C-alpha positions as CSV (number, residue, x, y, z in Angstrom):
1,M,-55.8,-123.1,-6.1
2,E,-55.9,-126.5,-4.4
3,P,-58.6,-125.6,-1.9
4,T,-60.5,-123.5,-4.1
5,I,-61.1,-126.2,-6.4
6,S,-61.5,-128.6,-3.6
7,L,-64.5,-126.2,-2.6
8,F,-66.4,-125.8,-6.3
9,A,-65.8,-129.7,-6.3
10,K,-68.0,-129.8,-2.8
11,A,-70.3,-127.3,-4.5
12,G,-70.6,-129.9,-7.2
13,F,-68.7,-128.0,-9.7
14,S,-65.8,-130.9,-11.5
15,I,-62.9,-128.6,-12.4
16,S,-60.2,-130.1,-14.3
17,G,-56.9,-129.6,-16.0
18,S,-53.4,-129.2,-15.8
19,S,-51.7,-127.4,-12.9
20,R,-50.3,-125.1,-15.4
21,S,-53.7,-124.6,-17.7
22,Y,-54.8,-121.2,-17.1
23,R,-58.3,-122.2,-19.0
24,P,-59.5,-125.2,-16.9
25,S,-62.8,-127.1,-18.1
26,V,-65.7,-127.1,-15.5
27,D,-68.8,-129.8,-16.1
28,D,-71.0,-126.8,-16.5
29,S,-71.8,-125.5,-19.9
30,E,-72.7,-122.2,-18.7
31,M,-69.1,-121.5,-16.8
32,R,-66.5,-120.5,-18.1
33,I,-63.4,-120.4,-15.9
34,R,-59.8,-118.7,-16.0
35,L,-57.0,-119.5,-13.6
36,L,-55.2,-115.7,-12.9
37,R,-53.4,-114.4,-10.0
38,A,-55.0,-113.2,-7.0
39,Q,-53.9,-109.5,-7.7
40,E,-55.3,-109.3,-10.7
41,I,-58.5,-110.7,-10.7
42,S,-60.8,-107.9,-9.4
43,R,-59.4,-105.2,-11.9
44,Y,-60.6,-107.5,-14.5
45,V,-64.1,-108.1,-12.7
46,E,-64.2,-104.3,-12.0
47,H,-63.5,-104.0,-16.1
48,G,-66.2,-106.6,-17.5
49,Y,-63.5,-108.9,-18.7
50,L,-64.8,-111.5,-15.9
51,D,-68.4,-111.4,-14.7
52,C,-67.1,-112.4,-11.2
53,G,-64.2,-113.8,-9.5
54,I,-62.8,-115.0,-6.5
55,T,-59.8,-113.4,-4.7
56,G,-59.5,-111.9,-1.4
57,R,-60.6,-108.8,0.1
58,D,-57.4,-107.6,0.9
59,W,-56.5,-107.2,-3.2
60,V,-59.4,-105.5,-3.7
61,E,-58.5,-103.0,-1.5
62,E,-55.0,-103.3,-2.5
63,N,-56.4,-102.0,-6.3
64,E,-59.1,-100.3,-5.4
65,S,-61.4,-102.1,-7.0
66,N,-65.4,-101.0,-7.5
67,V,-66.5,-104.7,-7.1
68,R,-69.6,-105.8,-4.9
69,E,-69.2,-108.9,-2.5
70,V,-71.6,-111.7,-2.9
71,V,-70.2,-114.0,-0.3
72,S,-67.6,-114.3,2.1
73,L,-65.8,-117.7,1.9
74,A,-63.9,-118.1,5.2
75,Y,-60.8,-120.5,4.0
76,S,-57.2,-119.7,3.5
77,K,-54.2,-122.1,2.1
78,V,-54.1,-124.6,4.7
79,S,-56.6,-123.9,7.3
80,S,-59.8,-121.4,8.0
81,A,-57.9,-118.6,9.3
82,P,-57.6,-115.7,7.4
83,T,-54.4,-114.5,6.1
84,R,-52.8,-111.5,7.7
85,W,-50.9,-108.1,6.1
86,V,-48.0,-107.7,8.8
87,L,-46.0,-105.4,9.8
88,V,-42.3,-107.6,10.2
89,V,-38.9,-106.8,11.5
90,P,-35.5,-108.3,12.7
91,E,-36.0,-110.4,16.0
92,E,-33.2,-108.0,17.1
93,S,-34.5,-105.0,15.6
94,P,-34.8,-102.0,17.7
95,V,-38.2,-101.1,15.9
96,R,-40.8,-101.8,18.7
97,T,-44.0,-99.4,17.6
98,L,-45.2,-98.0,13.9
99,K,-43.9,-94.9,15.3
100,D,-40.4,-96.4,15.2
101,L,-40.2,-96.3,11.0
102,E,-40.6,-92.6,11.0
103,G,-37.9,-91.9,7.9
104,K,-36.9,-95.5,7.6
105,R,-37.7,-97.5,4.4
106,V,-40.1,-100.6,4.2
107,A,-40.7,-103.2,1.3
108,T,-44.2,-104.6,0.3
109,E,-45.8,-106.6,-2.2
110,A,-49.0,-104.3,-1.2
111,M,-47.9,-100.9,-1.8
112,G,-51.4,-99.5,-2.2
113,I,-52.5,-100.8,1.4
114,T,-48.9,-100.0,2.9
115,R,-49.2,-96.5,2.3
116,R,-52.4,-96.1,3.0
117,F,-52.1,-97.6,6.8
118,F,-48.7,-95.7,7.4
119,E,-50.8,-92.2,6.3
120,R,-53.4,-93.1,8.3
121,A,-51.4,-93.2,11.3
122,G,-49.0,-90.0,10.3
123,V,-45.7,-91.8,10.0
124,S,-43.4,-90.9,7.0
125,A,-41.7,-93.8,5.7
126,E,-40.3,-95.0,2.2
127,I,-42.3,-97.7,1.0
128,E,-40.8,-99.7,-2.0
129,F,-42.6,-102.4,-3.9
130,S,-40.9,-106.1,-3.4
131,W,-41.0,-108.7,-6.1
132,G,-40.6,-111.4,-4.1
133,A,-38.6,-113.3,-1.1
134,T,-39.1,-109.9,0.6
135,E,-38.8,-111.9,4.5
136,V,-34.8,-111.7,3.0
137,K,-34.6,-108.4,2.5
138,V,-34.2,-107.1,6.3
139,P,-32.2,-105.7,8.0
140,D,-29.8,-105.5,5.1
141,L,-31.8,-103.7,2.4
142,V,-34.8,-102.6,4.0
143,D,-35.4,-101.8,7.9
144,A,-39.1,-103.7,7.6
145,I,-41.4,-105.5,5.6
146,V,-45.1,-105.7,5.3
147,D,-46.0,-109.2,4.1
148,I,-48.3,-112.0,4.3
149,T,-49.0,-115.1,6.6
150,E,-51.1,-117.3,7.8
151,T,-49.7,-119.3,10.6
152,G,-46.4,-117.2,11.0
153,S,-44.2,-120.2,10.6
154,S,-42.0,-118.8,7.6
155,L,-41.5,-115.4,9.8
156,R,-40.7,-117.6,12.4
157,A,-38.4,-119.7,10.6
158,N,-36.6,-116.6,9.1
159,K,-36.1,-115.0,12.7
160,L,-38.6,-112.3,12.1
161,R,-40.9,-110.3,14.8
162,I,-44.3,-108.7,13.7
163,V,-44.6,-105.3,14.9
164,E,-48.5,-104.7,14.1
165,T,-51.2,-106.1,12.0
166,I,-52.4,-104.3,9.0
167,M,-55.5,-105.8,8.2
168,E,-57.2,-109.9,7.9
169,S,-58.8,-111.0,4.7
170,Y,-60.7,-114.1,3.4
171,P,-61.2,-114.8,-0.1
172,A,-64.9,-113.8,-1.3
173,L,-66.7,-114.2,-4.3
174,F,-67.0,-110.6,-6.0
175,V,-69.0,-109.5,-8.9
176,G,-68.5,-106.7,-11.5
177,H,-71.8,-104.0,-11.6
178,G,-72.7,-105.0,-15.4
179,A,-73.1,-108.6,-14.4
180,W,-75.1,-107.8,-11.6
181,E,-77.3,-105.7,-13.4
182,N,-77.6,-108.9,-16.2
183,A,-81.1,-110.9,-14.7
184,W,-79.6,-114.1,-16.1
185,K,-75.8,-113.9,-14.6
186,R,-77.2,-112.2,-11.5
187,E,-79.3,-115.6,-10.6
188,K,-76.1,-118.0,-12.0
189,I,-73.8,-116.1,-9.4
190,E,-76.2,-116.3,-6.1
191,T,-76.6,-119.7,-7.1
192,L,-72.8,-120.5,-7.6
193,A,-72.4,-118.2,-3.9
194,L,-75.1,-120.3,-2.3
195,L,-73.3,-123.7,-3.2
196,L,-70.0,-122.4,-2.3
197,K,-71.5,-121.4,1.4
198,G,-72.7,-124.8,1.7
199,A,-70.0,-126.5,0.8
200,L,-67.8,-124.4,3.1
201,A,-70.4,-124.9,6.0
202,A,-70.1,-128.5,5.7
203,R,-65.9,-128.4,5.8
204,D,-66.2,-129.3,9.5
205,M,-69.6,-131.0,10.1
206,V,-71.0,-134.8,9.5
207,G,-74.2,-136.2,9.6
208,L,-74.7,-138.6,12.6
209,K,-77.8,-141.1,12.5
210,M,-78.7,-144.2,15.3
211,N,-81.2,-146.1,16.2
212,L,-82.5,-145.7,19.8
213,P,-85.3,-147.0,22.3
214,E,-87.7,-144.3,22.8
215,K,-87.7,-144.5,26.1
216,S,-84.0,-143.1,26.2
217,L,-85.2,-140.1,23.9
218,K,-85.5,-137.3,26.4
219,N,-82.7,-138.0,28.7
220,L,-80.5,-138.5,24.8
221,L,-81.7,-134.7,24.2
222,E,-81.0,-132.9,27.9
223,A,-77.4,-135.1,28.1
224,L,-76.6,-134.0,24.3
225,P,-77.2,-130.5,23.2
226,A,-75.2,-130.9,20.3
227,L,-77.7,-132.9,19.4
228,R,-80.3,-129.9,18.7
229,N,-83.1,-130.2,16.7
230,P,-82.5,-133.9,14.9
231,T,-85.2,-135.8,12.6
232,I,-86.9,-138.3,14.8
233,S,-88.7,-141.0,12.8
234,P,-90.5,-144.0,14.2
235,L,-88.8,-147.4,13.3
236,A,-90.9,-150.8,12.5
237,Q,-89.9,-152.2,15.8
238,P,-92.3,-150.8,18.6
239,G,-90.8,-149.0,21.3
240,W,-87.1,-147.9,18.6
241,V,-86.8,-144.5,16.9
242,A,-84.5,-143.2,14.3
243,I,-82.5,-140.2,14.9
244,E,-80.3,-138.5,12.2
245,T,-79.1,-134.7,13.0
246,V,-75.5,-132.7,11.8
247,I,-73.1,-131.7,13.9
248,E,-69.2,-131.1,14.2
249,E,-67.1,-133.4,13.4
250,K,-65.0,-132.5,16.3
251,V,-67.8,-133.1,18.7
252,V,-68.1,-136.5,17.6
253,R,-65.4,-138.4,19.2
254,E,-66.7,-137.2,22.5
255,I,-70.4,-138.3,22.2
256,V,-70.1,-141.6,20.7
257,P,-69.6,-143.1,23.9
258,K,-72.3,-141.0,25.6
259,L,-74.5,-142.3,22.9
260,K,-73.9,-145.7,23.4
261,M,-74.2,-145.6,27.3
262,L,-77.7,-144.5,26.5
263,G,-78.4,-147.0,24.7
264,A,-77.8,-145.9,21.1
265,E,-77.3,-148.6,18.6
266,G,-76.2,-148.7,14.6
267,I,-74.6,-145.7,15.3
268,I,-73.3,-144.2,11.6
269,E,-71.4,-141.1,10.7
270,Y,-71.1,-140.0,7.1
271,P,-68.9,-136.8,5.3
272,L,-71.1,-133.8,4.0
273,N,-70.5,-132.1,0.6
274,K,-72.9,-129.2,1.7
275,V,-74.7,-128.0,4.2
276,V,-77.6,-124.8,3.2
277,Y,-79.2,-122.7,5.7
């Protein structure tokens, strides 16, 4: 929830309300927002109860929902890495491959994804639904689990070992076919997608501006390929130019000393909300 609300804020939409509110307010009179579990969203979008929704591709596949993906949004709970559904066993388990689970019991919240995965592999196992705390069920209650992870830290803490990754998933903005066929709604959703994508693109980027002696410009551009296609403007002071560009934030600490060596002055780094290509 928090990364999604932060992404909307960078896209220009202020969402407010208590953390327990399922109907938060937004400063756009043309939008109404509902806060729902990710597992449910694609079904409500498919049936037209919601025009569009953000949820993971995994839950769209789990529900086999007939919805249209408008834009993929590469973010997760704590990082930019995708979430993964993984087949997991205890560290000391004799299970080494998927085939070793023939005739065994597997617990998961993602019944559809797991069942279809085992069917495609030709492995017959008993798949049962898990209501939560799935990682504590092995080895006493089941032989293996299929659980979701982002960093794997919880699995390691519970002395669990990944046998196989079933699927990777990012959130995406999905729209129902009825809403997509409505010209006004489609334009609004496409605008929302553009702004969210721009906000996401700006996540690891910063703006950089500086003044530089014009005679050093060629050397600077040759030495710093990160500054590709910068904006270059003449200053009132003859022989000087102003340079402005957008670069990855992690690059700044490496190139600022080089900029100084090349004669740059007044170097300013500033955050970005959106980068629209």
